[in-house]
C-alpha positions in Angstrom: 131.2 178.9 118.5 132.4 179.2 114.9 132.0 176.2 112.5 135.0 173.9 112.7 135.7 174.8 116.3 135.3 171.9 118.8 133.8 172.4 122.3 135.7 170.7 125.1 133.4 168.9 127.5 136.1 168.3 130.1 139.4 166.7 131.0 141.0 164.1 133.1 144.7 163.9 134.0 145.5 162.2 130.7 142.5 162.8 128.5 140.6 165.6 126.8 136.9 165.0 126.3 134.9 166.6 123.5 131.9 165.8 121.3 132.3 163.3 118.5 132.1 164.9 115.0 131.9 163.6 111.4 135.6 164.2 111.1 136.2 161.4 113.6 134.7 158.8 111.3 138.1 157.4 110.0 139.7 157.1 113.4 136.6 155.7 115.1 135.9 153.3 112.2 139.4 151.8 112.8 138.4 151.1 116.4 134.9 149.9 115.8 136.1 147.7 112.9 138.4 145.7 115.2 136.8 142.3 116.0 138.6 142.1 119.3 137.3 145.6 120.4 133.7 144.7 119.3 133.8 141.1 120.6 131.1 141.9 123.3 129.1 144.4 121.2 125.5 143.6 120.3 126.0 145.1 116.9 129.3 143.5 115.9 132.1 145.2 113.9 131.1 148.5 112.2 132.0 149.7 108.7 132.1 153.3 107.6 128.3 153.5 107.1 127.6 152.1 110.6 130.3 154.4 112.2 128.8 157.4 110.5 125.3 156.5 111.7 126.7 156.1 115.2 128.2 159.6 115.2 124.9 161.0 113.8 123.1 159.3 116.7 125.5 160.9 119.1 124.8 164.3 117.7 121.1 163.8 118.1 121.6 162.7 121.7 123.7 165.8 122.4 120.8 168.0 121.2 117.9 166.0 122.7 119.5 164.9 126.1 122.6 167.0 126.6 124.6 163.9 126.9 126.1 161.1 124.7 129.3 159.3 123.9 132.3 161.7 123.7 135.6 161.5 121.9 138.6 160.8 124.0 141.8 162.5 123.1 145.2 161.6 124.7 146.7 164.9 125.9 150.3 163.8 125.4 149.9 162.9 121.7 146.6 164.5 120.7 145.6 161.0 119.4 142.0 159.9 119.1 141.8 156.8 121.3 138.1 156.0 121.5 135.0 157.3 123.2 133.3 157.3 126.5 130.2 158.9 127.9 126.7 158.5 129.2 123.7 158.4 126.9 120.1 157.4 126.6 119.5 153.6 126.4 116.2 151.7 126.3 116.3 148.7 128.6 113.0 146.9 128.3 110.3 149.5 128.4 112.4 152.1 130.4 114.9 154.7 129.2 118.0 154.6 131.3 121.1 156.7 131.4 123.8 154.3 130.4 127.6 154.5 130.7 129.6 153.0 127.8 133.0 153.2 126.1 135.2 151.8 123.5 139.0 152.2 123.4 141.5 151.3 120.7 143.2 148.0 121.6 146.6 149.5 122.0 145.3 151.7 124.9 143.9 148.8 126.9 145.5 148.0 130.3 146.6 151.6 131.0 143.7 152.6 133.3 142.3 155.0 130.7 138.9 153.2 130.6 138.5 153.7 134.4 139.7 157.3 134.1 137.2 158.2 131.4 134.4 156.2 133.1 135.0 158.3 136.2 134.7 161.5 134.2 131.4 160.3 132.6 129.9 159.6 136.0 131.0 162.9 137.4 129.3 164.7 134.5 126.1 162.6 134.8 125.8 163.3 138.5 127.3 166.7 139.1 126.3 168.5 135.9 123.2 166.6 134.7 122.0 165.6 138.1 120.9 162.1 136.9 119.1 160.0 139.5 121.1 156.9 138.5 123.4 155.5 135.8 123.5 151.9 134.5 126.3 149.9 132.9 125.3 147.0 130.6 128.0 144.3 130.6 128.3 140.7 129.5 129.5 138.5 132.3 132.3 137.2 130.1 133.7 140.7 129.6 135.9 140.6 132.6 137.9 143.7 131.8 134.7 145.8 131.7 133.4 144.2 134.9 136.6 145.4 136.6 136.3 148.9 135.2 132.7 149.2 136.4 133.6 148.1 139.9 136.6 150.5 140.0 134.2 153.3 138.8 131.9 152.6 141.7 129.3 150.2 140.4 128.4 147.5 143.0 124.9 146.1 142.6 123.6 144.4 139.4 120.8 142.2 138.2 120.8 139.8 135.3 118.6 140.7 132.3 118.3 139.9 128.6 119.4 142.7 126.4 119.2 142.4 122.6 119.0 138.6 123.0 122.0 138.3 125.3 122.3 137.6 129.0 123.9 140.7 130.6 124.5 142.3 133.9 122.7 145.5 134.4 124.8 147.4 137.0 123.3 150.5 138.6 124.8 153.3 140.7 122.5 156.0 142.2 123.2 159.7 142.7 123.2 159.1 146.4 125.7 156.2 146.2 128.0 158.2 144.0 127.8 161.3 146.2 128.5 159.3 149.3 131.7 157.9 147.8 132.7 161.4 146.6 131.7 163.3 149.7 129.2 165.5 148.0 125.4 165.7 147.7 122.7 167.5 145.7 121.8 169.8 148.6 125.4 170.8 149.4 126.0 172.5 146.0 124.3 174.8 143.6 122.6 173.5 140.5 125.1 173.3 137.6 124.7 174.0 133.9 126.9 172.2 131.4 130.5 173.0 132.1 134.0 171.5 131.8 134.8 168.9 134.5 137.8 167.1 135.9 137.4 163.5 136.8 137.8 162.4 140.4 139.4 159.1 139.4 143.1 159.4 138.4 131.6 152.8 131.2 122.5 152.8 123.4 124.1 152.6 120.6 127.2 151.5 122.4 128.2 148.7 124.8 131.0 148.5 127.2 134.4 147.1 126.1 
């Protein structure tokens, strides 16, 4: 791939999904700098320096784990609307694969968070063959609780995370496969490839 070209990770009915890049700093900073968007974030609002560091962390995660938060682009307008993806997250002394997302406020309530969360889970289980994925959500974040449930998360336990009481939701590969009528043994092993979500949530926390 030539410098300046952007790999597409996948797509849903309304979104294109690609890696975050330094060029996304201004658009992402506008989202992460919104106090309402970051109300339930452990790190609070982000300035340009923090946004740039977040994208740098994503780039490291892509290289080290083959996963990380991805940019969400609205197909109809080509607008950058936020990010979603699965990435490494330390919970206690264990590294988990965590689903997280942030969307610009004007795109809330349109089902796009659920759509992108479904794509993230599909990638985690079909392509990366993760054993399980977690979602870390504050109980007061009702919108994210609903997104997690729509995406397939059912069971959770309460834990302390960065000094806050949160729900640690978990969905296993077997649970996800059962709900999507697939299994590890029924398909060949997959390399990284584009995906389409079946539904039509580190350095980041669910919004």
